[in-house]
N, C-alpha and C positions, 0 to 999 in steps of 0.2 A: 555557590556552586559555582565552578567554571563548566561549562556544557559545549562538549565538541559536538557536533551535528552531522552524519551525510545524508544526504537528498535533500536536504533543505530547501532545494528548488520544486519538489515537487507538491501536490496538491496537499497532503497530510505535511509534509516538511513546513508548509510556510502555517500552517493551524499550532503544527508544534511549536514554533520561534514565536508566533504571539502568545502562547501560555507559559512558556521559560521568560518572555519576558516579563508580564505580569505576575509571575512567581519572585520574580527579582533575581533569576539567575542569568552571568552574564556569558556570551553565547559567542560561538567559532565557528565557523561552515566551512566543510569542504567545498572546491568547486570547482570542477575543470577546466571552463570558461570564467574566469574572476573578473574581467571585465568588461565582461557582458552585461548591459543596462537591465534585465533582469535581478544578476548578485547584487551589483552597487543599490541599485532599489531596495534588494533584503537585509542587504547590509546598513544601509541609511536607517531603514526604515525600522529596525532594529538594535542599534547600535552594538551591530556585528563585528567582527574579526572575520578576515576572509583567509584561509589559505588555499594554495595552491595545488589542486593534484589531483589525483583517481585511485579510486580502491583498485585496480587493476595495475596498477604503476607502485609497486611497496614502497621503492628507494621515494617516490612525490609526496609521500606520506610521513618523511623525516622531518622531525620539527613542530607539527601540527600538533602532534597531542602532547607539547611540553606545557607542565604546569595545569591540564586538564586532570578535574576532579570525576569526570561522566562522562560515556560513549554514548548516545544514540544513533542508532547506524540503521537508518531509513531505505538502506538503496534498495531498491530489485527496480526490473522489468515483467511485462506482462509481455512482451512481443520480440522476439528477439531480431538482430542487424547488424551483420561481419561481425564481429570481434563481442561483439556486445551479447553473449548469448547465456541462456538457463545456467550454465556450468561455470561462463566464468564470472558474470556478475553475482551471481549468490552465492557458489561454494568458495570459491578463489577472492572476489572481495572481501568474503565478511572473514576469512584466513587473512588478509590480508591486513584490515582494520583491528580484528585480535592482536595479531602479532606487535603491529605500532602501539598498541595500547597498552600491553604487557611490558615491549621496551622501555615509554615514557612511565610507567608505573601508577596506571591508570587503573584504579581500582573497582567500579563501577560501571554496569555496560547493561544499556538497555536496546532489545532485540527487536525488530521488524519483523514475522514470519507469517505465514500465511492459516486458515482453518483450511482443514483437511489435508495439511502435510502428514504424510507416513512412507517408511524407507519401501514399500511394494506400490506405492501410487499408478497408477496409470500415467498421469500427465507429469510429463519432465518439468513443468514449472513448482509443483507441490517434493518432488522427490528431492529434487537440487534444495528448496527451501526448507526440505528437512535433513540434508546434509549440514547445510549449514547451523542449524542449528544442535546435531550433533557437536561439530567446535567450538561451537558458545557452551557450549553444557560442560565441555571436557578442558574451559580454557583456564581457570582456576580465577577467572574473575566473579566478583557477585555480580550476576546475571540476572534479568529478568528477560523472558521472550512473551510478545504477546503475538496472536494470532485472530488475526481481526477477517470478519466476513467480508462480503462486498463494504466499502464506505462511501457514504454520500455526504454531501455537501453543497454551498454554493457552486463551486467551483469541481464537481468531479464530473468523469469521463464516464458516467454510466447512466442514471439517471437521465441527465443534461441530453445527452446525448441520443434520446429517444423522444424526450420533449418535444428536439429540435426535429426530427422525423415528422414526429404527429404534429407537429404545425404545417408541414408543408407537402406529408403524403399523405392519403387517404388510407395507405396500407403499411402497417407495425409489421417486420419479418420476424420470424422465431425459429430460431435454428432447433430443431426435432423438437418434441412434444409440449415443452416446455412446463411439464409439472415436476421438476428437480425443484428440491427447497433452496432457499437463501433467507438469511438472515440479517439484515442491511442493516449496518452499524451508522450513526452518525459521525462525521467526523471529529465534531467536539467532544464526544465523550473517549474516541482513541487517543486526541492529544493529550487531556485529562490525565491517563491513565497512566500515559509516557512520563510527563512531567511527576506526576506526582509520586510514581515506580523511585524516581530520582532518592527522594527521603525518607521513602517506607519500609525500613526493615524487614516486615512481613512479607514481601515481594521478591526479596533477595532466593534466587535460585528456585521461583517459580514461575509458569507456564500457563498465562491466563485467554482464554479464548474471549473474544469481544465481539458480542451477537448483540445486535437490537433484541426489540421486545417483541416482535413477529417473525414467525417464520413463514416465507409465504416462497409457492411454485414461481418461476419468472413468468406465467401467465396473471398473476396475481399481482405481482409486479407493478407490470405495463396496465393492469385495470386501474388500478391507484394514481397513475401518472397520468392517465384519460382522465379519470372523478376528478381528478384537482386541479387538470388543464380546461375543466370543460369541454374534451372534446371526444367524439366518435368517430371511432377508428375501425378498420377491419384488421384481424392481427393472421397472417398468413403463416402457416407452420412449413418450413422448408423440410423435404427430406433430408435425414441425416448425411446418407450416400452423396446428395447434390451438396451441401453444406459444405462437407471435407472436398471436394472437387473443389470448389471456390476455394476456399481457406486456403489450399495446395498450389492454385493458381497464385494467388495473392502471395504467397511468400514467395514466387523466384519472384516476380514479376514486381515489386514492391520495393526491396534492394537492388537488384540490378539494376531497373529505370532510373529510381527517384531517390536511391539510396536512403531510404526509410525503412522503419518497420512494418510489417502489414499491416493495415486494422482487425484484420481478425485470423487466425493459424487455426492450426488441428488441436496443439494445446488447449487452448480458449474452449473450444467445442468439447473434448472431454469432459473438462471440467465443466461446462456448463449442462449437462447429461446426467451429474452425480449432485447427489444433496450435499448442501454446506452449512450445516447446522452445528450446532456446538453447545455449552453448558454456560453462560453469559453469569450465570447468581456470584463464583468466586471475586470475578472482578467488579459486579455492582456492588459488593458489599465490602470487601475492602477499600474501593474509591468514590464511595459513596453516589455511585452513578443512576440516575431517574429517568429509565428508558420513558422511552415518548413511542406511539404508534407511529407507524411507518407515513401512513400518511399526513400524519401532524408534520412529522419531521418535515417531509419534501414540497409541503404546502410553504412553509416559511420562506423558502426563494425561490419556489416556482410560482409564485403568484405575484412577486413584485417585478 
């Protein structure tokens, strides 16, 4: 099968490329900067074709999906910067890639959403992910939608961040109470589902939660990181009103001064303070996943 992948250079994207190659699929990736060392390295490593383009530029997608059998759409952001807003990247980007797929005669579409999406979600991240799902559902394509919880793995930006902080700081910051629950899922399981879904008829027209074995509060996730790394650190709970002030300040300073998305935003704070759990059983049964405890999963890379 010839597969077109958006978001291939991201944390999940690189894992998906590895699984696609192992499964014997041929790969074409979408790249805004096709000559960048990272894209060239990915293309060489996985024998992938590169199509220059941007999901926000519909014209740039023309020709990119010719002779393609399936699309894996992974593009998403967790923080905004300039024209890279949640509405643009999640909604408009999905509309553009769906339209390009239909024009090219692609039949199969596998879409990355997020656990917690709903039309009335307080976080714009979740609302725009829901809007994108709605476009996928009415596209007329043979779709599958995956909704992962927090994804972890050797190159993640979540577990590794707090492991690094704990290495140099005696304090780990916790925004709010830290009692909200998540079900962290290994990136390898996520990639397995995306790639197996391409050839699994029972996945067509379905939406799956992708969740790990453990439903853990943020406090317990930090405790697990500390135990695995053998460190003893104090957790400092930052009152939510102070966290919101800090996030608002970062949202103003980073794009203006550095031209970068802020490391913390108010949308993330909203999501951190609501449960992010789901039902992992349907995906586990259909794709043969064997969930492992969170501590065991992170120990595989934090202790090396």
